[in-house]
C-alpha positions as a Markdown table, in Angstrom:
| # | Residue | x | y | z |
|---|---|---|---|---|
| 1 | Met | -61.2 | -183.1 | -64.8 |
| 2 | Leu | -57.5 | -183.1 | -65.9 |
| 3 | Asp | -56.9 | -183.3 | -69.6 |
| 4 | Val | -54.7 | -186.2 | -70.6 |
| 5 | Arg | -53.1 | -184.4 | -73.5 |
| 6 | Arg | -52.1 | -181.6 | -71.2 |
| 7 | Leu | -50.7 | -184.1 | -68.7 |
| 8 | Arg | -48.5 | -185.4 | -71.5 |
| 9 | Leu | -47.2 | -181.9 | -72.2 |
| 10 | Leu | -46.3 | -181.5 | -68.5 |
| 11 | Arg | -44.5 | -184.8 | -68.5 |
| 12 | Glu | -42.5 | -183.8 | -71.6 |
| 13 | Leu | -41.6 | -180.5 | -69.9 |
| 14 | Ala | -40.3 | -182.4 | -66.9 |
| 15 | Leu | -38.1 | -184.5 | -69.2 |
| 16 | Arg | -37.0 | -181.9 | -71.8 |
| 17 | Gly | -36.5 | -178.9 | -69.6 |
| 18 | Thr | -37.9 | -176.1 | -71.8 |
| 19 | Ile | -41.1 | -175.2 | -73.4 |
| 20 | Ala | -39.3 | -174.7 | -76.7 |
| 21 | Ala | -37.9 | -178.3 | -76.6 |
| 22 | Val | -41.4 | -179.6 | -75.9 |
| 23 | Ala | -42.9 | -177.6 | -78.8 |
| 24 | Asp | -40.2 | -178.8 | -81.1 |
| 25 | Ala | -40.6 | -182.5 | -80.2 |
| 26 | Leu | -44.4 | -182.6 | -80.4 |
| 27 | Ala | -44.9 | -180.2 | -83.4 |
| 28 | Phe | -46.5 | -177.4 | -81.3 |
| 29 | Thr | -45.7 | -173.8 | -81.2 |
| 30 | Pro | -44.2 | -172.6 | -77.9 |
| 31 | Ser | -47.2 | -170.3 | -77.3 |
| 32 | Ala | -49.6 | -173.3 | -77.8 |
| 33 | Val | -47.6 | -175.3 | -75.2 |
| 34 | Ser | -47.7 | -172.4 | -72.7 |
| 35 | Gln | -51.4 | -172.0 | -73.2 |
| 36 | Gln | -52.1 | -175.7 | -72.7 |
| 37 | Leu | -49.9 | -175.8 | -69.5 |
| 38 | Ser | -51.7 | -172.7 | -68.2 |
| 39 | Ala | -55.0 | -174.4 | -68.8 |
| 40 | Leu | -53.7 | -177.5 | -66.9 |
| 41 | Glu | -52.8 | -175.3 | -63.9 |
| 42 | Arg | -56.4 | -173.9 | -63.9 |
| 43 | Glu | -57.7 | -177.5 | -64.0 |
| 44 | Ala | -55.4 | -178.5 | -61.1 |
| 45 | Gly | -56.2 | -175.5 | -59.0 |
| 46 | Val | -52.6 | -175.1 | -57.8 |
| 47 | Pro | -49.4 | -173.7 | -59.4 |
| 48 | Leu | -47.6 | -176.3 | -61.4 |
| 49 | Leu | -44.9 | -174.1 | -63.0 |
| 50 | Glu | -42.7 | -171.5 | -61.6 |
| 51 | Arg | -41.7 | -168.8 | -64.1 |
| 52 | Thr | -38.5 | -166.8 | -63.6 |
| 53 | Gly | -37.8 | -164.6 | -66.6 |
| 54 | Arg | -37.7 | -166.9 | -69.6 |
| 55 | Arg | -37.1 | -170.1 | -67.5 |
| 56 | Val | -39.9 | -172.4 | -66.4 |
| 57 | Val | -39.5 | -175.0 | -63.7 |
| 58 | Leu | -42.0 | -177.4 | -62.2 |
| 59 | Thr | -43.2 | -176.8 | -58.6 |
| 60 | Pro | -43.3 | -179.7 | -56.1 |
| 61 | Ala | -47.0 | -180.1 | -57.0 |
| 62 | Gly | -46.0 | -180.2 | -60.7 |
| 63 | His | -43.5 | -182.9 | -60.1 |
| 64 | His | -46.1 | -184.9 | -58.1 |
| 65 | Leu | -48.6 | -184.6 | -60.9 |
| 66 | Val | -46.0 | -185.8 | -63.4 |
| 67 | Glu | -45.7 | -189.0 | -61.3 |
| 68 | His | -49.4 | -189.5 | -61.6 |
| 69 | Ala | -49.3 | -188.7 | -65.3 |
| 70 | Glu | -46.8 | -191.5 | -65.9 |
| 71 | Ala | -49.3 | -193.9 | -64.2 |
| 72 | Val | -52.2 | -192.6 | -66.2 |
| 73 | Leu | -50.3 | -192.8 | -69.6 |
| 74 | Glu | -49.3 | -196.4 | -68.8 |
| 75 | Arg | -52.9 | -197.3 | -68.1 |
| 76 | Leu | -54.0 | -195.8 | -71.3 |
| 77 | Glu | -51.4 | -197.8 | -73.2 |
| 78 | Arg | -52.7 | -201.0 | -71.5 |
| 79 | Ala | -56.2 | -200.1 | -72.4 |
| 80 | Ala | -55.2 | -199.6 | -76.1 |
| 81 | Ala | -53.4 | -202.9 | -76.0 |
| 82 | Asp | -56.5 | -204.6 | -74.6 |
| 83 | Leu | -58.8 | -203.1 | -77.3 |
| 84 | Ala | -56.3 | -204.0 | -80.0 |
| 85 | Ala | -56.3 | -207.6 | -78.7 |
| 86 | Ala | -60.1 | -207.7 | -79.1 |
| 87 | Arg | -59.8 | -207.1 | -82.8 |
| 88 | Gln | -59.1 | -209.9 | -85.3 |
| 89 | Gly | -55.3 | -210.0 | -85.4 |
| 90 | Pro | -52.7 | -207.2 | -85.5 |
| 91 | Ser | -53.2 | -204.8 | -88.4 |
| 92 | Gly | -52.4 | -201.3 | -89.5 |
| 93 | Pro | -49.1 | -199.3 | -89.3 |
| 94 | Leu | -46.4 | -200.3 | -86.9 |
| 95 | Arg | -43.6 | -197.7 | -86.7 |
| 96 | Ile | -40.3 | -199.4 | -85.8 |
| 97 | Gly | -37.0 | -197.6 | -84.9 |
| 98 | Val | -33.8 | -199.5 | -85.5 |
| 99 | Phe | -30.0 | -198.9 | -85.5 |
| 100 | Pro | -28.1 | -199.8 | -88.7 |
| 101 | Thr | -26.5 | -203.1 | -87.8 |
| 102 | Ala | -29.8 | -204.4 | -86.4 |
| 103 | Ala | -31.6 | -203.1 | -89.5 |
| 104 | Arg | -29.3 | -205.2 | -91.7 |
| 105 | Ala | -28.9 | -208.4 | -89.6 |
| 106 | Leu | -32.1 | -208.8 | -87.7 |
| 107 | Val | -35.0 | -206.8 | -89.1 |
| 108 | Pro | -35.4 | -208.3 | -92.7 |
| 109 | Ala | -35.9 | -211.8 | -91.4 |
| 110 | Ala | -38.3 | -210.5 | -88.7 |
| 111 | Leu | -40.3 | -208.5 | -91.3 |
| 112 | Ala | -40.6 | -211.6 | -93.5 |
| 113 | Arg | -42.0 | -213.6 | -90.5 |
| 114 | Leu | -44.5 | -210.8 | -89.8 |
| 115 | Ala | -45.6 | -210.7 | -93.5 |
| 116 | Asp | -46.3 | -214.5 | -93.4 |
| 117 | Gly | -48.1 | -214.5 | -90.1 |
| 118 | Tyr | -49.8 | -211.1 | -90.1 |
| 119 | Pro | -50.5 | -209.8 | -93.6 |
| 120 | Gly | -52.7 | -207.0 | -92.2 |
| 121 | Leu | -49.7 | -205.4 | -90.3 |
| 122 | Glu | -47.8 | -202.6 | -92.0 |
| 123 | Pro | -44.4 | -202.3 | -90.5 |
| 124 | Arg | -42.6 | -199.0 | -91.2 |
| 125 | Val | -38.9 | -199.0 | -90.4 |
| 126 | Cys | -36.9 | -195.9 | -89.6 |
| 127 | Glu | -33.2 | -195.7 | -88.6 |
| 128 | Val | -32.9 | -193.9 | -85.2 |
| 129 | Asp | -29.8 | -193.6 | -83.0 |
| 130 | Pro | -30.6 | -195.4 | -79.7 |
| 131 | Ala | -30.0 | -192.2 | -77.8 |
| 132 | Ala | -33.0 | -190.6 | -79.5 |
| 133 | Val | -35.4 | -193.5 | -79.2 |
| 134 | Gly | -36.9 | -192.5 | -75.8 |
| 135 | Asp | -38.1 | -189.1 | -77.1 |
| 136 | Ala | -39.4 | -190.6 | -80.3 |
| 137 | Leu | -41.4 | -193.3 | -78.4 |
| 138 | Arg | -42.9 | -190.9 | -75.9 |
| 139 | Ala | -43.8 | -188.4 | -78.7 |
| 140 | Gly | -45.7 | -191.2 | -80.5 |
| 141 | Glu | -43.3 | -191.1 | -83.5 |
| 142 | Leu | -42.4 | -194.7 | -83.0 |
| 143 | Asp | -44.4 | -197.7 | -81.6 |
| 144 | Val | -41.4 | -199.9 | -80.8 |
| 145 | Ala | -37.7 | -199.7 | -81.3 |
| 146 | Leu | -34.4 | -201.6 | -80.9 |
| 147 | Val | -31.9 | -200.1 | -78.6 |
| 148 | His | -28.5 | -201.2 | -77.3 |
| 149 | Asp | -26.1 | -200.6 | -74.5 |
| 150 | Tyr | -22.6 | -201.7 | -73.6 |
| 151 | Asp | -20.7 | -202.9 | -70.5 |
| 152 | Phe | -19.0 | -199.5 | -70.4 |
| 153 | Leu | -22.3 | -197.7 | -71.1 |
| 154 | Pro | -25.2 | -199.4 | -69.3 |
| 155 | Ala | -28.7 | -198.5 | -70.3 |
| 156 | Leu | -30.4 | -195.7 | -68.3 |
| 157 | Ser | -34.0 | -196.1 | -67.1 |
| 158 | Glu | -36.1 | -194.0 | -69.4 |
| 159 | Pro | -39.3 | -192.5 | -67.9 |
| 160 | Gly | -42.4 | -193.9 | -69.6 |
| 161 | Leu | -40.6 | -196.7 | -71.4 |
| 162 | Ala | -40.1 | -200.4 | -70.8 |
| 163 | Thr | -37.6 | -202.8 | -72.5 |
| 164 | Glu | -37.2 | -206.6 | -73.0 |
| 165 | Pro | -33.8 | -208.3 | -73.7 |
| 166 | Leu | -33.3 | -209.6 | -77.3 |
| 167 | Cys | -29.7 | -210.6 | -77.7 |
| 168 | Ala | -26.1 | -210.0 | -76.7 |
| 169 | Glu | -23.0 | -209.6 | -78.9 |
| 170 | Ala | -19.3 | -210.0 | -78.5 |
| 171 | Met | -17.1 | -207.0 | -79.2 |
| 172 | Tyr | -13.9 | -207.1 | -81.2 |
| 173 | Leu | -10.7 | -205.0 | -81.5 |
| 174 | Ala | -10.2 | -204.5 | -85.2 |
| 175 | Thr | -6.6 | -204.1 | -86.3 |
| 176 | Ala | -4.7 | -204.4 | -89.6 |
| 177 | Leu | -2.8 | -207.6 | -90.3 |
| 178 | Ala | 0.2 | -205.5 | -91.2 |
| 179 | Gly | 1.7 | -202.5 | -89.5 |
| 180 | Pro | 2.7 | -201.4 | -86.0 |
| 181 | His | -0.4 | -202.8 | -84.3 |
| 182 | Ala | -0.7 | -206.0 | -86.2 |
| 183 | Gly | 0.0 | -208.1 | -83.1 |
| 184 | Ala | -2.2 | -206.2 | -80.7 |
| 185 | Ala | -3.9 | -208.6 | -78.3 |
| 186 | Ser | -5.9 | -206.1 | -76.3 |
| 187 | Ile | -7.1 | -202.5 | -76.1 |
| 188 | Asp | -4.1 | -201.7 | -73.9 |
| 189 | Asp | -1.8 | -202.5 | -76.8 |
| 190 | Cys | -3.3 | -199.7 | -78.9 |
| 191 | Ala | -2.7 | -196.8 | -76.6 |
| 192 | Asp | -0.5 | -195.1 | -79.2 |
| 193 | Ala | -2.6 | -196.0 | -82.2 |
| 194 | Pro | -4.9 | -193.7 | -84.2 |
| 195 | Trp | -8.5 | -194.7 | -83.4 |
| 196 | Ile | -11.6 | -194.9 | -85.6 |
| 197 | Thr | -14.9 | -194.3 | -83.7 |
| 198 | Ala | -18.5 | -193.5 | -84.4 |
| 199 | Pro | -19.4 | -189.8 | -84.5 |
| 200 | Gln | -19.3 | -187.9 | -81.2 |
| 201 | Gly | -22.6 | -187.9 | -79.4 |
| 202 | Thr | -23.5 | -191.5 | -80.2 |
| 203 | Met | -23.4 | -194.4 | -77.7 |
| 204 | Cys | -20.8 | -196.3 | -79.8 |
| 205 | His | -18.5 | -193.3 | -79.6 |
| 206 | Thr | -18.8 | -193.0 | -75.9 |
| 207 | Met | -18.3 | -196.8 | -75.4 |
| 208 | Ser | -15.0 | -196.7 | -77.4 |
| 209 | Val | -13.7 | -193.7 | -75.4 |
| 210 | Arg | -14.7 | -195.2 | -72.1 |
| 211 | Ala | -13.1 | -198.6 | -73.0 |
| 212 | Cys | -9.8 | -196.8 | -73.8 |
| 213 | His | -10.0 | -194.8 | -70.5 |
| 214 | Ala | -10.5 | -198.0 | -68.6 |
| 215 | Ala | -7.3 | -199.3 | -70.3 |
| 216 | Gly | -5.5 | -196.3 | -69.0 |
| 217 | Phe | -5.3 | -193.9 | -72.0 |
| 218 | Ala | -7.3 | -191.3 | -73.9 |
| 219 | Pro | -7.8 | -192.4 | -77.6 |
| 220 | Arg | -6.3 | -190.3 | -80.3 |
| 221 | Ile | -9.3 | -190.3 | -82.7 |
| 222 | Arg | -8.5 | -189.9 | -86.3 |
| 223 | His | -11.8 | -190.8 | -88.0 |
| 224 | Gln | -15.4 | -190.7 | -86.9 |
| 225 | Val | -17.6 | -192.9 | -89.1 |
| 226 | Asp | -21.1 | -194.2 | -88.4 |
| 227 | Asp | -20.9 | -197.4 | -90.5 |
| 228 | Phe | -18.9 | -200.5 | -89.4 |
| 229 | Ala | -18.2 | -201.7 | -92.9 |
| 230 | Thr | -16.5 | -198.4 | -93.7 |
| 231 | Val | -14.7 | -198.6 | -90.3 |
| 232 | Leu | -13.3 | -202.0 | -91.2 |
| 233 | Ala | -12.3 | -200.8 | -94.6 |
| 234 | Leu | -10.3 | -198.0 | -93.0 |
| 235 | Val | -8.7 | -200.4 | -90.5 |
| 236 | Ala | -7.7 | -202.7 | -93.4 |
| 237 | Ile | -5.6 | -199.9 | -95.0 |
| 238 | Gly | -3.9 | -199.0 | -91.8 |
| 239 | Gln | -5.9 | -195.8 | -90.9 |
| 240 | Gly | -6.4 | -196.9 | -87.3 |
| 241 | Val | -7.9 | -199.4 | -84.9 |
| 242 | Ala | -11.5 | -199.7 | -83.8 |
| 243 | Leu | -14.0 | -201.6 | -81.6 |
| 244 | Val | -16.7 | -203.2 | -83.6 |
| 245 | Pro | -19.7 | -205.4 | -82.5 |
| 246 | Gln | -20.4 | -208.9 | -83.7 |
| 247 | Leu | -23.2 | -207.7 | -86.0 |
| 248 | Gly | -21.0 | -205.1 | -87.5 |
| 249 | Ser | -18.1 | -207.4 | -88.2 |
| 250 | Ala | -19.6 | -209.9 | -90.6 |
| 251 | Glu | -17.4 | -210.6 | -93.6 |
| 252 | Pro | -14.5 | -208.3 | -92.6 |
| 253 | Pro | -11.8 | -207.4 | -95.2 |
| 254 | Glu | -9.0 | -210.0 | -95.4 |
| 255 | Ala | -6.5 | -207.5 | -94.2 |
| 256 | Val | -8.3 | -207.1 | -90.8 |
| 257 | Arg | -7.7 | -209.1 | -87.7 |
| 258 | Leu | -10.6 | -209.3 | -85.1 |
| 259 | Thr | -9.6 | -209.9 | -81.5 |
| 260 | Pro | -12.3 | -210.6 | -78.9 |
| 261 | Val | -12.3 | -208.2 | -76.0 |
| 262 | Pro | -14.2 | -208.5 | -72.7 |
| 263 | Ile | -17.0 | -206.2 | -73.6 |
| 264 | Arg | -20.6 | -207.0 | -74.7 |
| 265 | Arg | -23.2 | -205.1 | -76.5 |
| 266 | Arg | -26.8 | -205.9 | -75.5 |
| 267 | Thr | -29.8 | -205.3 | -77.8 |
| 268 | Arg | -33.3 | -204.7 | -76.2 |
| 269 | Ile | -36.8 | -204.1 | -77.6 |
| 270 | Ala | -38.2 | -200.8 | -76.3 |
| 271 | Phe | -41.8 | -199.6 | -76.2 |
| 272 | Arg | -44.0 | -197.3 | -74.2 |
| 273 | Arg | -44.7 | -198.6 | -70.7 |
| 274 | Gly | -48.0 | -200.6 | -70.8 |
| 275 | Ala | -47.7 | -201.3 | -74.6 |
| 276 | Gly | -45.8 | -204.6 | -74.4 |
| 277 | Ala | -49.0 | -206.6 | -74.6 |
| 278 | His | -50.2 | -204.8 | -77.7 |
| 279 | Pro | -50.7 | -207.5 | -80.4 |
| 280 | Ala | -48.6 | -205.7 | -83.0 |
| 281 | Val | -45.7 | -205.0 | -80.5 |
| 282 | Ala | -45.9 | -208.6 | -79.2 |
| 283 | Ala | -45.9 | -210.0 | -82.7 |
| 284 | Leu | -42.8 | -208.0 | -83.7 |
| 285 | Ala | -41.0 | -209.0 | -80.5 |
| 286 | Thr | -41.7 | -212.7 | -81.3 |
| 287 | Ala | -40.5 | -212.3 | -84.9 |
| 288 | Leu | -37.3 | -210.6 | -83.8 |
| 289 | Arg | -36.5 | -213.3 | -81.2 |
| 290 | Ser | -37.0 | -215.9 | -83.9 |
| 291 | Ser | -34.6 | -214.0 | -86.2 |
| 292 | Val | -31.6 | -213.8 | -83.8 |
| 293 | Pro | -28.7 | -215.7 | -85.3 |
| 294 | Asp | -27.5 | -218.7 | -83.4 |
| 295 | Ala | -24.1 | -217.0 | -82.7 |
| 296 | Leu | -25.8 | -214.2 | -80.8 |
| 297 | Arg | -27.9 | -216.6 | -78.8 |
| 298 | Ser | -24.6 | -218.3 | -77.8 |
| 299 | Ala | -23.1 | -214.9 | -76.8 |
| 300 | Ala | -26.2 | -214.1 | -74.7 |
| 301 | Ala | -26.0 | -217.5 | -73.0 |
| 302 | Arg | -22.3 | -217.1 | -72.1 |
| 303 | Arg | -23.1 | -213.6 | -70.7 |
| 304 | Ala | -25.9 | -215.0 | -68.6 |
């Protein structure tokens, strides 16, 4: 009989690439991961890993077993959801990953609705960059999360995860009302401007860079800031221009002009595949949808 916990380790090795990365993500020691994978090979009766020096890669049989592992793990999530539904109402901890603008604009109202409807539920919110959500969900560090993608940075399919659409936002070019780029009507008009982006490695940073490339230039990045209120404050004093989403542009400084651009940011609810019917996950999804501002519903409708 194949051990499910060992199948999970094999799946993580296929995704992360090294035993050290698997150990770090799942709070194991590398030697413990190696021992468990060796035990899985004995259970399987065929080589699952090929070791070359310090490198470990999956054999064809290993890759096939990972495909089965995905199906097994999804069925287990469905089973857990069914058992939870048999209990009297959602209860206990619910670990929620969010990005900052959603945490401010969407989550408080959703948590208030959950508190009214499901007092036994204990939501626990943690800010997580959408790029790190997949690993956190698969590792069991989160139960559900909000993620986003852009027109210039579409969402990639994450093994073991499923998503549901929540809302869509307009994007704006933020420029100072005074200065050389005060009259900018599009990204193209800001080719020679200093730019303010999110830190390198984030989806927001990549989106800004790709949007500039699509306009025919490489942005000259002056500041990298992971807070849109600060970004707009810097724009207001002439430190650069920036692309900001609708949720991040509420109550901008008076000295900032916001010009719509033909880009959208889409927010989705993410969870482990098979867990969408879990009462706690479903309750949060319903609360989040009820908390979407009307302006974002309109943006989603226009996009559709």
